[in-house]
ROFITOR-288346 format. One line per 2 residues: number of its first residue (from 1); their letters; for each residue z, x, y of N, C-alpha, C. Coordinates in steps of 0.2 Angstrom, whole numbers. Atoms other than C-alpha are relative to their C-alpha. Example, Ala and Ser with C-alpha at 12.3 -4.5 7.8 and 13.67 -1.06 7.14 Angstrom:
BEGIN
1) as) 0/4/-6/39/62/-22/0/4/6 | -1/-4/-6/36/68/-5/3/-4/5
# end
This chain:
BEGIN
1) xx) -3/3/6/20/39/-92/4/6/-3 | -5/-5/5/33/49/-102/-2/1/-7
3) xx) 3/-1/6/25/57/-116/4/0/-6 | -5/0/5/41/56/-126/1/-7/-3
5) xx) -2/5/2/40/38/-126/-5/-4/-6 | 3/3/6/34/26/-141/-6/-3/2
7) xx) 5/3/-2/21/18/-130/1/-8/1 | -1/6/0/26/1/-133/3/-3/8
9) xx) -3/3/-6/37/-2/-117/-4/2/6 | 5/-1/-5/24/7/-106/-6/-4/1
11) xx) 6/6/0/10/-4/-112/2/-6/3 | -2/6/-2/20/-19/-108/1/1/8
13) xx) 0/0/-7/24/-12/-91/-6/1/4 | 7/0/-4/6/-8/-87/-2/-6/-1
15) xx) 2/7/0/2/-25/-93/2/-4/6 | -4/4/-5/15/-33/-81/-3/2/6
17) xx) 2/-3/-6/8/-22/-67/-8/-3/0 | 7/3/0/-11/-29/-71/1/-7/2
19) xx) -1/7/-1/-5/-46/-72/2/-1/7 | -2/0/-7/4/-44/-55/-4/1/6
21) xx) 5/-2/-6/-10/-36/-46/-6/-6/-1 | 5/6/-1/-22/-51/-52/4/-6/4
23) xx) -3/5/-4/-9/-63/-45/0/1/7 | 0/-2/-8/-8/-54/-28/-7/-1/2
25) xx) 6/1/-1/-27/-53/-28/-2/-7/1 | 1/7/-1/-28/-72/-30/3/-2/6
27) xx) -3/1/-6/-15/-73/-17/-4/1/6 | 4/-2/-6/-25/-64/-4/-6/-3/1
29) xx) 7/4/-1/-41/-73/-8/1/-7/2 | -2/7/-2/-33/-90/-7/3/-1/7
31) xx) -2/0/-7/-24/-85/9/-5/0/6 | 5/0/-4/-40/-81/17/-3/-8/1
33) xx) 3/6/-1/-46/-98/13/4/-5/3 | -4/4/-3/-31/-107/17/3/1/8
35) xx) -1/-2/-8/-28/-98/33/-4/-3/5 | 6/2/-6/-43/-105/41/2/-8/0
37) xx) -1/8/-1/-37/-123/37/8/-2/2 | -6/1/-2/-18/-122/40/3/5/5
39) xx) -2/-4/-4/-8/-116/54/4/5/-2 | -2/-5/3/-1/-99/51/8/-1/-1
41) xx) -6/1/0/17/-104/55/1/-5/-6 | -1/5/7/16/-120/42/-2/3/-6
43) xx) 1/-4/7/8/-109/29/5/5/-1 | -5/-4/1/21/-96/30/8/-3/-2
45) xx) -5/3/1/35/-107/32/1/-3/-7 | 0/5/6/30/-118/16/0/7/-6
47) xx) 0/-6/4/27/-100/7/8/2/-1 | -7/-2/1/45/-94/10/4/-5/-2
49) xx) -4/5/4/53/-110/6/-1/1/-7 | 2/0/7/44/-110/-10/3/6/-4
51) xx) -4/-5/4/49/-93/-14/8/1/0 | -8/-1/-1/67/-95/-9/3/-6/-5
53) xx) -2/5/5/68/-111/-20/-1/3/-8 | 0/-3/6/61/-101/-35/5/5/-1
55) xx) -5/-6/0/72/-85/-31/7/-3/-3 | -7/3/2/87/-97/-32/1/-3/-7
57) xx) 1/3/7/82/-106/-47/2/6/-5 | 0/-6/6/79/-89/-57/7/3/1
59) xx) -7/-3/0/95/-81/-49/6/-4/-5 | -6/4/3/106/-95/-55/-2/-1/-7
61) xx) 1/-1/7/97/-96/-72/3/5/-4 | -2/-7/4/101/-78/-76/7/0/2
63) xx) -9/-1/-1/119/-78/-68/3/-6/-6 | -4/4/5/122/-95/-80/-2/4/-8
65) xx) 1/-3/8/113/-86/-96/5/7/0 | -4/-6/0/123/-70/-91/7/-2/-1
67) xx) -6/2/0/140/-80/-90/0/-3/-7 | 0/2/7/135/-87/-108/2/7/-5
69) xx) 0/-6/4/135/-69/-115/7/4/0 | -6/-2/0/152/-66/-111/2/5/7
71) xx) -3/-3/-6/163/-55/-98/-5/8/0 | 3/-7/-1/155/-38/-91/-8/0/1
73) xx) 7/-1/-1/137/-43/-88/-1/4/6 | 3/-5/-6/127/-32/-77/0/-3/8
75) xx) -1/3/-7/125/-45/-63/6/-1/3 | -6/1/-3/142/-49/-61/4/7/2
77) xx) -3/-6/-1/147/-30/-62/-4/2/7 | 4/-2/-6/133/-27/-49/3/-3/7
79) xx) -3/2/-7/140/-39/-36/7/1/1 | -6/-3/-2/157/-34/-38/0/7/3
81) xx) 1/-7/-2/153/-16/-36/-4/-1/7 | 3/0/-7/142/-21/-20/4/-2/6
83) xx) -4/3/-4/155/-30/-12/7/2/0 | -6/-3/0/170/-20/-17/2/5/6
85) xx) -3/-6/-4/172/-5/-6/-1/-4/9 | 1/3/-7/174/-10/14/-6/3/3
87) xx) 6/-1/-2/159/-11/23/-6/-2/-4 | 5/2/5/148/-14/7/-3/-6/1
89) xx) 3/7/0/147/-32/9/-5/-1/6 | 4/0/-5/140/-30/26/-7/3/0
91) xx) 5/-2/2/128/-18/20/-5/-4/-4 | 5/6/3/121/-30/7/-1/-5/4
93) xx) 2/7/-4/121/-44/19/-7/3/5 | 6/-2/-4/110/-33/31/-6/2/-4
95) xx) 5/-1/5/99/-28/16/-3/-7/-1 | 4/6/0/96/-46/13/-4/-3/5
97) xx) 3/2/-6/93/-51/30/-6/3/3 | 7/-4/-1/80/-37/32/-5/-3/-4
99) xx) 5/2/4/72/-42/17/-3/-7/1 | 1/7/-1/72/-60/20/-5/-1/7
101) xx) 3/1/-6/67/-60/39/-6/4/1 | 4/-5/-3/57/-44/41/-6/0/-6
103) xx) 6/1/5/48/-42/24/-3/-6/-2 | 3/6/2/46/-59/20/-3/-5/5
105) xx) 1/5/-6/45/-69/36/-6/3/4 | 4/-3/-5/37/-58/49/-6/4/-3
107) xx) 5/-3/2/27/-47/39/-5/-6/-3 | 4/6/2/20/-63/31/-4/-4/5
109) xx) 3/3/-5/16/-71/46/-5/4/3 | 5/-5/-3/7/-56/54/-6/1/-5
111) xx) 6/1/5/-3/-56/37/-5/-5/1 | 5/5/-1/-11/-72/40/-5/1/5
113) xx) 5/-2/-6/-19/-67/57/-3/5/-1 | 5/-7/2/-23/-50/51/-6/-1/-5
115) xx) 6/1/4/-32/-56/36/-5/-3/2 | 5/4/-2/-41/-68/45/-5/4/5
117) xx) 4/-6/-5/-47/-54/57/-4/4/-5 | 4/-6/4/-52/-41/43/-2/-3/-6
119) xx) 2/3/7/-55/-52/28/5/3/-6 | -6/-1/6/-45/-51/10/-2/8/-2
121) xx) 1/-6/3/-55/-35/5/3/5/3 | -2/-6/-5/-51/-24/20/8/0/-1
123) xx) -7/1/0/-33/-32/19/4/3/-6 | -3/-2/5/-30/-28/2/1/8/-1
125) xx) -1/-8/0/-33/-9/5/6/2/4 | -5/-2/-4/-21/-9/19/7/-2/-4
127) xx) -5/2/5/-8/-18/7/2/6/-5 | -1/-5/5/-12/-5/-6/2/7/2
129) xx) -2/-6/-3/-7/8/5/8/2/0 | -8/0/1/12/5/2/2/8/-4
131) xx) -3/-7/4/14/20/-12/-2/5/4 | 1/-5/-4/4/31/0/5/2/6
133) xx) -4/0/-5/16/27/14/7/2/-2 | -8/-3/3/32/29/3/-1/7/-3
135) xx) 1/-7/3/26/45/-4/1/4/7 | -1/-5/-6/24/52/14/6/-1/4
137) xx) -7/0/-3/41/45/20/5/4/-4 | -4/-5/5/49/53/5/-1/7/1
139) xx) 2/-6/-1/40/68/8/3/4/8 | -3/-2/-6/46/69/26/8/-1/1
141) xx) -8/1/-1/64/61/25/5/3/-5 | -4/-1/7/69/65/7/-2/7/-3
143) xx) 4/-6/3/60/82/5/-2/0/-7 | 3/1/7/51/76/-10/-5/5/0
145) xx) 6/-4/1/37/86/-17/-6/-5/-3 | 6/4/4/19/80/-21/-4/4/-3
147) xx) 4/-4/5/10/86/-36/-7/0/0 | 7/0/0/-8/89/-39/-2/-7/-1
149) xx) 2/8/1/-10/71/-47/1/-4/7 | -2/5/-6/-1/64/-31/-6/2/6
151) xx) 6/-1/-4/-14/73/-20/-7/-1/-1 | 7/2/2/-29/69/-30/0/-8/2
153) xx) 0/7/-2/-23/50/-29/0/-2/6 | 0/2/-7/-19/51/-11/-7/0/4
155) xx) 8/-1/-2/-37/58/-8/-4/-6/-2 | 4/4/3/-45/45/-18/1/-7/3
157) xx) -1/6/-4/-35/32/-9/-3/0/7 | 3/0/-7/-41/38/8/-6/-1/-1
159) xx) 8/1/-1/-59/38/3/-1/-8/-1 | 1/7/1/-57/20/-3/2/-4/7
161) xx) -1/3/-7/-49/16/14/-6/2/5 | 5/-1/-5/-64/24/23/-6/-4/-4
163) xx) 6/3/3/-77/14/11/2/-7/3 | -1/5/-2/-67/-1/16/0/-2/8
165) xx) 0/-1/-6/-66/4/34/-7/-1/4 | 7/0/-2/-85/5/35/-4/-7/-2
167) xx) 4/6/3/-89/-12/26/-1/-5/7 | 1/5/-5/-96/-26/38/7/-5/0
169) xx) -6/5/-1/-82/-37/45/-2/-7/-1 | 1/7/2/-82/-55/38/0/-5/6
171) xx) 0/5/-4/-86/-69/49/6/-5/1 | -6/4/-1/-70/-78/55/-1/-7/-2
173) xx) 1/7/0/-78/-94/57/-5/-2/-6 | 6/1/6/-88/-94/39/2/-7/-3
175) xx) -2/7/3/-89/-111/32/-2/-1/-7 | 1/1/7/-95/-107/15/7/3/-4
177) xx) -7/-2/4/-81/-103/0/0/7/0 | -1/-6/0/-86/-86/-1/-3/4/5
179) xx) 2/-3/-7/-87/-76/15/-2/8/0 | 0/-8/1/-86/-58/9/-1/2/-8
181) x) 0/-3/8/-88/-48/-8/7/3/-1
# end
């Protein structure tokens, strides 16, 4: 946190992060249950279609709201800047396709099978490793530095991964509602 901040904005951001984590944890637990009942391709296709519809509705609503605010809105400026230079539109399209296919489609499809094999608790530890991977890639490719807090956090995360890796694997054919803690 920024020590010079008033605290209100950072508390709001913290609250949003906690709520997002609760939604994501609920998603992981429900995915484990429904992953046993519905074929992975059908499950992921429905998930991606729902996400696409919600995204288009929110984007359309945002652009409509912004259009009512008058000229010079940030969304319009972003779109104009992102497509103005030669090759920029191609780059934006490539990023959109990468995020849509690789990040949302392929990774989600693999998540269903992987989570059925190792269970939601272990899977959550793998998903939570994203900041650790991001820090490692930034260290290698961007010459970023890691401070003492980052080292302590990384070690704590590695300890959590070790604990999750040594937990018993859930039974994939478990018929009860709660198959693991």
